[in-house]
C-alpha positions as CSV (number, residue, x, y, z in Angstrom):
1,M,-76.0,62.0,-77.9
2,E,-76.3,62.2,-74.1
3,P,-79.8,61.1,-72.9
4,I,-81.8,63.6,-70.9
5,L,-82.8,60.8,-68.6
6,K,-81.0,57.5,-67.9
7,V,-82.2,54.9,-65.5
8,T,-79.8,52.1,-64.7
9,D,-80.7,48.9,-62.8
10,L,-83.3,50.8,-60.7
11,S,-85.1,49.0,-57.9
12,K,-87.5,49.8,-55.2
13,A,-88.4,47.4,-52.4
14,F,-91.3,48.0,-50.0
15,S,-91.9,46.4,-46.7
16,R,-95.3,44.9,-45.8
17,A,-96.3,44.2,-42.2
18,G,-95.8,40.6,-41.4
19,R,-94.7,39.8,-44.9
20,D,-91.4,39.8,-46.9
21,E,-90.3,42.8,-48.9
22,F,-91.5,43.0,-52.4
23,L,-89.9,44.7,-55.4
24,A,-92.3,47.3,-56.9
25,V,-89.5,48.2,-59.4
26,D,-87.2,45.3,-60.2
27,H,-83.8,46.2,-61.8
28,V,-85.3,48.5,-64.5
29,S,-83.1,50.3,-67.1
30,F,-84.1,52.7,-69.9
31,E,-83.3,56.1,-71.4
32,V,-85.1,59.1,-72.8
33,Q,-83.3,60.9,-75.6
34,P,-83.6,64.7,-76.2
35,G,-86.8,65.5,-78.0
36,E,-88.2,61.9,-77.5
37,I,-91.6,60.9,-76.2
38,L,-91.2,57.6,-74.3
39,G,-94.3,55.8,-73.1
40,I,-94.3,53.4,-70.1
41,V,-97.3,51.1,-70.1
42,G,-98.6,48.3,-68.0
43,E,-101.5,47.3,-65.8
44,S,-102.2,48.8,-62.4
45,G,-99.6,47.6,-59.9
46,S,-96.9,47.1,-62.6
47,G,-94.6,49.7,-61.0
48,K,-95.1,52.6,-63.5
49,S,-96.0,55.3,-60.9
50,T,-93.3,54.1,-58.5
51,I,-90.8,54.8,-61.3
52,A,-92.2,58.3,-61.6
53,R,-91.8,58.9,-57.8
54,L,-88.3,57.6,-57.9
55,I,-87.2,59.8,-60.8
56,T,-88.7,62.9,-59.2
57,R,-87.0,62.0,-55.9
58,Q,-90.3,61.7,-53.9
59,I,-89.0,58.4,-52.6
60,D,-85.5,56.8,-52.4
61,A,-84.4,54.0,-54.6
62,T,-83.3,50.7,-53.0
63,G,-80.7,50.2,-55.8
64,G,-79.6,51.5,-59.1
65,Q,-79.0,55.0,-60.5
66,I,-81.0,57.9,-62.0
67,F,-79.2,60.4,-64.3
68,I,-80.6,63.7,-65.4
69,D,-78.6,65.2,-68.3
70,G,-75.6,63.1,-67.2
71,Q,-75.9,64.0,-63.4
72,D,-76.4,61.3,-60.9
73,I,-79.4,62.4,-58.8
74,T,-80.1,59.1,-57.1
75,R,-79.1,60.3,-53.6
76,L,-79.6,64.0,-53.9
77,R,-81.9,65.7,-51.3
78,G,-83.2,69.1,-50.3
79,R,-81.5,72.1,-51.9
80,A,-79.3,70.0,-54.0
81,L,-82.4,69.1,-56.0
82,I,-83.3,72.7,-56.9
83,P,-81.2,72.8,-60.2
84,V,-82.5,69.3,-61.0
85,Y,-86.1,70.5,-60.8
86,A,-85.2,73.2,-63.3
87,K,-84.6,70.4,-65.8
88,I,-87.5,68.1,-65.0
89,Q,-91.1,68.8,-64.1
90,M,-94.1,66.6,-63.5
91,V,-97.8,66.6,-64.4
92,F,-100.1,64.4,-62.3
93,Q,-103.3,62.4,-62.9
94,S,-105.4,64.7,-60.6
95,P,-104.0,68.2,-61.3
96,A,-106.5,70.0,-58.9
97,D,-104.8,68.1,-56.0
98,S,-101.5,69.7,-56.9
99,F,-102.8,73.3,-56.5
100,D,-103.5,75.0,-53.3
101,P,-107.3,75.4,-53.2
102,R,-106.9,78.7,-51.2
103,R,-104.8,80.3,-53.9
104,T,-105.4,81.3,-57.5
105,L,-104.1,79.3,-60.4
106,G,-102.0,82.3,-61.3
107,D,-100.3,82.1,-57.9
108,G,-99.5,78.4,-58.6
109,I,-98.0,79.1,-62.0
110,C,-96.0,82.1,-60.7
111,E,-94.6,80.5,-57.5
112,S,-91.3,79.4,-59.0
113,L,-90.8,82.8,-60.6
114,R,-91.6,84.5,-57.4
115,N,-89.0,82.4,-55.6
116,K,-86.4,83.5,-58.2
117,G,-87.2,87.2,-57.5
118,V,-88.9,87.9,-60.8
119,A,-91.0,91.1,-60.6
120,K,-94.7,90.8,-60.3
121,A,-95.6,92.3,-63.7
122,E,-93.0,90.2,-65.5
123,R,-94.1,86.9,-63.9
124,E,-97.8,87.6,-64.5
125,A,-97.1,88.4,-68.2
126,K,-95.1,85.2,-68.5
127,A,-97.9,83.2,-66.8
128,R,-100.5,84.7,-69.1
129,A,-98.5,83.9,-72.2
130,L,-98.0,80.3,-70.9
131,L,-101.8,79.9,-70.3
132,E,-102.5,81.2,-73.8
133,S,-100.0,78.8,-75.3
134,C,-101.9,76.0,-73.6
135,G,-105.2,77.1,-75.0
136,L,-106.6,79.1,-72.1
137,P,-107.3,82.9,-71.8
138,G,-105.1,84.9,-69.4
139,T,-108.1,85.6,-67.3
140,F,-107.7,82.1,-65.8
141,L,-104.9,83.5,-63.7
142,A,-107.5,84.9,-61.3
143,R,-109.5,81.7,-61.0
144,Y,-109.3,79.0,-58.2
145,P,-108.9,75.3,-58.9
146,H,-112.5,74.6,-58.1
147,Q,-113.7,77.1,-60.7
148,V,-112.3,75.2,-63.7
149,S,-112.9,71.8,-65.3
150,G,-110.6,68.9,-65.1
151,G,-109.3,69.4,-68.6
152,Q,-108.8,73.1,-68.0
153,C,-106.9,72.4,-64.7
154,Q,-104.7,70.0,-66.5
155,R,-103.8,72.7,-69.1
156,V,-103.0,75.0,-66.2
157,A,-100.8,72.3,-64.7
158,I,-98.9,71.9,-67.9
159,A,-98.5,75.7,-68.2
160,R,-97.0,75.7,-64.6
161,A,-94.6,72.9,-65.6
162,M,-93.5,74.9,-68.6
163,V,-92.5,78.0,-66.5
164,G,-88.8,77.0,-66.2
165,K,-88.6,75.5,-69.8
166,P,-87.7,72.0,-68.5
167,D,-85.8,69.5,-70.6
168,L,-88.1,66.7,-69.5
169,L,-91.8,66.6,-68.7
170,L,-92.8,63.5,-66.7
171,A,-96.6,62.9,-67.1
172,D,-98.1,60.3,-64.8
173,E,-101.5,59.2,-66.2
174,P,-102.4,62.8,-67.1
175,T,-105.4,62.0,-69.2
176,T,-107.0,59.2,-67.1
177,A,-109.6,61.3,-65.4
178,L,-110.6,63.1,-68.6
179,D,-113.2,62.2,-71.2
180,V,-112.1,61.1,-74.7
181,T,-112.5,64.6,-76.3
182,I,-110.5,66.4,-73.6
183,Q,-107.9,63.6,-73.7
184,A,-107.3,64.2,-77.4
185,Q,-106.9,68.0,-76.7
186,I,-104.3,67.3,-74.0
187,L,-102.4,64.9,-76.2
188,A,-102.4,67.4,-79.0
189,L,-101.0,70.1,-76.6
190,L,-98.2,67.8,-75.4
191,K,-97.3,66.9,-78.9
192,R,-97.1,70.5,-79.9
193,L,-95.0,71.4,-76.9
194,N,-92.7,68.5,-77.8
195,R,-92.4,69.7,-81.4
196,E,-92.1,73.4,-80.7
197,M,-89.9,73.4,-77.6
198,G,-87.9,70.2,-78.2
199,M,-89.0,69.0,-74.8
200,S,-88.7,65.3,-74.0
201,I,-91.7,63.6,-72.4
202,L,-91.9,60.5,-70.2
203,F,-95.5,59.5,-70.5
204,I,-96.8,56.9,-68.0
205,S,-100.2,55.4,-68.7
206,H,-102.2,52.1,-68.7
207,N,-104.1,53.3,-71.8
208,L,-102.4,51.8,-74.8
209,H,-104.6,53.7,-77.3
210,V,-103.4,57.1,-75.8
211,V,-99.8,55.9,-75.8
212,R,-99.9,55.0,-79.4
213,K,-101.3,58.4,-80.4
214,L,-98.6,60.3,-78.5
215,C,-95.4,58.3,-78.1
216,T,-92.5,57.5,-80.4
217,R,-91.2,54.6,-78.3
218,V,-92.7,52.4,-75.7
219,A,-91.5,50.4,-72.7
220,V,-93.8,47.7,-71.4
221,M,-93.9,46.8,-67.7
222,E,-95.0,43.7,-65.9
223,K,-94.7,43.1,-62.2
224,G,-92.0,45.7,-61.7
225,R,-89.9,44.8,-64.8
226,I,-89.6,46.1,-68.3
227,V,-90.4,43.1,-70.5
228,E,-90.1,44.8,-73.9
229,T,-89.0,48.2,-75.4
230,G,-89.3,49.4,-79.0
231,P,-90.7,51.9,-81.4
232,V,-94.4,52.4,-81.0
233,D,-95.4,50.6,-84.3
234,Q,-93.2,47.6,-83.5
235,I,-94.8,47.2,-80.0
236,F,-98.3,47.5,-81.4
237,F,-98.0,45.5,-84.6
238,H,-95.1,43.1,-83.8
239,P,-95.1,42.5,-80.0
240,Q,-92.5,39.9,-78.9
241,A,-93.1,39.4,-75.2
242,P,-96.1,37.2,-74.3
243,Y,-97.3,39.9,-71.8
244,T,-97.2,42.6,-74.5
245,Q,-99.1,40.3,-76.9
246,R,-101.8,39.9,-74.3
247,L,-102.0,43.6,-73.7
248,I,-102.3,44.4,-77.4
249,A,-104.9,41.6,-77.9
250,A,-107.0,43.1,-75.1
251,I,-107.5,46.5,-76.9
252,P,-111.0,46.8,-78.2
253,T,-111.0,46.1,-82.0
254,R,-112.4,49.5,-82.9
255,R,-109.4,51.2,-81.2
256,K,-106.5,49.0,-82.4
257,L,-105.7,51.1,-85.4
């Protein structure tokens, strides 16, 4: 089966004033299969979010390749990325920052449909249905980002990502800014979308407890490298890499199971 995402020997070097270059991502390789939820975990500075920015082509790779559904997108730019973004969408840690504060949430959800020439009534009906599928009333179409809570805004961001029925959702620390109860609701929503739509998810987080609840497989990053990959129970109950063992040992006892 062709992976929806394949990353091969991916690297990203950054220059620092007066200092040598450093590799934020150091020859990383992994795959996400159709319908899979892969978690990437590691401490702050391990390179997790840089991988997300590379995959979504916000920054250029120093080396390696990125394939979406078999297509090499590593060097694509501009309009050549339009069909790629139909297959992959991203949800961010701070969803409010990804919406225009001067426009309604409905405008944000409908933007891609409007760009495709979809009639107003049809795109609003679709946006309303997406909001409702994410647990929000259709009336939220008329609200502005500052008029909703963080958890509600994240649901709207997920609804916006679902407009084009992407094959892969890339979620970069999407629950970090939310309290535990709202975190659980967002995780349940992502699980349901994965189950009902067959959508693959690449879930990036430093929170091991959250990753264990959601993911089927986990890749552990340390200093820009993947040091261990495996099924979620293998990583949590039988970690092999010393770094992974330290991470698991650091989980508070009440949250280990």
